[in-house]
C-alpha positions, 0 to 999 in steps of 0.5 A: 404147279409142283414137280410131281403134278407137272410129271403126272400132267406130262405123262397124261399128255404123252402116253396116249401117243406112245405105241407098241410095235409087234414084229411077226413072222410066219410060223413055218419060216421061223421053224425053218430058221430055227432048224437051219440053226440047229438041225436037231432041234426040231426033229427032237424037240417040240415045235412052236406052241400052238398058242403062240401062233395067231389066226393068220399063222404068224408068230411074234419074233420081236418088238419095241416102242414108238411115238406118233408124230403126225395125225396122218399116222407117222411113227418114230422108232429105232431101226433095230426094232424093224430090221428083221428080214421077211417080217410083218409089222403092226402097231398097237396104240395106247388104247389097244387098237392094232394097225398094220404098219408100213415101213416108210424108211430106215435111216442108213446111218442113224438107228431111226426108222419111220413107220406109217399106219392108216387110222382111217377116221380115228383121231390119233394123238401125237407127241411134240418134238422138242429141241435136242440142242437145248438139253442140259446136264442134270435136266429131268427127263421121262423115258416112255415105252413098252418095257420088256415087251410085257409092261405096256405104258411104262414110264420112268424118270431120270436126268441127263447124265451126259451129252454127245456120247459115242458107243459101239452097240450090237442088236444081238451078240451075233450081229454087226457092231454099229457106231452110235455118236452124239447120243444123250445119256440118261439114268432114266431106266430104258429096258428092252422093249423101250427101244424106240420110245420117246425120251421127253423133257418135263414139258412133254417135248420129245428130245430123244429116241430111246436106243441102247443101254450098257449091258451089266451097268446100272442106270446107263441108257442112251437116246438119239437126239431127236434133231436127227429124226426131224431131218428124216421126217423132213426128207420123207415129206420132201422126197419120199425117202431119207436122203444122206450124203456119202463119202465112200470110205471105210476109216478108223479115227486116229487118236493119241491112244491109237497112234502107235497101234495104227502105226501112223505119224499123227494122233488125229484124223481118219485113217482110210482102211478096210474093216475086215480083210475082204472088205473095201477101204475106198468104194470104187467110183465113189466120191473119195475114189474120184477125188483120189483118196487111197487106202492108208491115206489119213484125212486130217481136215474137213473144210479146215477143221481137224478130224478128231475123236471129238468130231469124226467123219461121221460127225462132219457128214451129219452136217453135210449135204448131198452135192456139197463140195468139201475141201479135205487135207490129206496125209499120204506117207510124209506128204500132205495135200488138199483135194475137193470131194463132192459128196454123193447120195447114199443108196 
């Protein structure tokens, strides 16, 4: 089979399981929010156009993409797609049918969310989850989604441009910065609205969830490896929620470049420090606090492995379990010591 024929076959197999996610809020709530942001706006200007308000009195305020991973109506998407407070969510299937959507879980660390729709007697198409640990640089990939919220059932082709990428991302200019690590980089076009859609190999296996782009760049997009979502799906089936381990600190990763800036004697490790003047470096009563960790300590090793820019505390936590006992080496001032930390469940 030619490469082009393989791509066409893959698109035909995957696209039916790709959905559009619609985020809606009551029109009066949106108007109140707009008025709080700019009190003069609604008094001097027009309100939300009537044609933008549906029969329920709701107006669309956002959207994204997703993929059906289970015939019972389980859908994978990004957390930032379904993070609007006091919103209503619905899913539009590839054949145009709309379903109310329930948010089963939002991952507290990764940009992943799991939704559920009730298809009744409708037989839903599903995607196949692949092995994101097996992807290779230069491998051809396809990105699916609802581009710009306007162009439904869009697919773009590219290659794997990089692996294990780390970026700082914002959902909007006013929003908080989120650290995303271990990402798959691709030059397949990912546009607003594609967020949450699947990134597949040419066999149609999902290897990632489209998540972010670099503003002002060309063909630099990122996807969350699907292995993180598989772990979340297993938790949902087993516990009914996502369970992630908690260390209970804020930290900055020390690198050769930041050593002088942070005024520390080493060029690796995790400096325990608050992220703002009013913040907290060590959560009171948390695992790190119980183990004696204090602000300005530097965690040098995790189970005898160095904490570095290439493998941060977050990376270690990705592979850790709730209740696991971790031995860390700590630098406090000029003295080094080891202590055991028993990881708790993140609430």
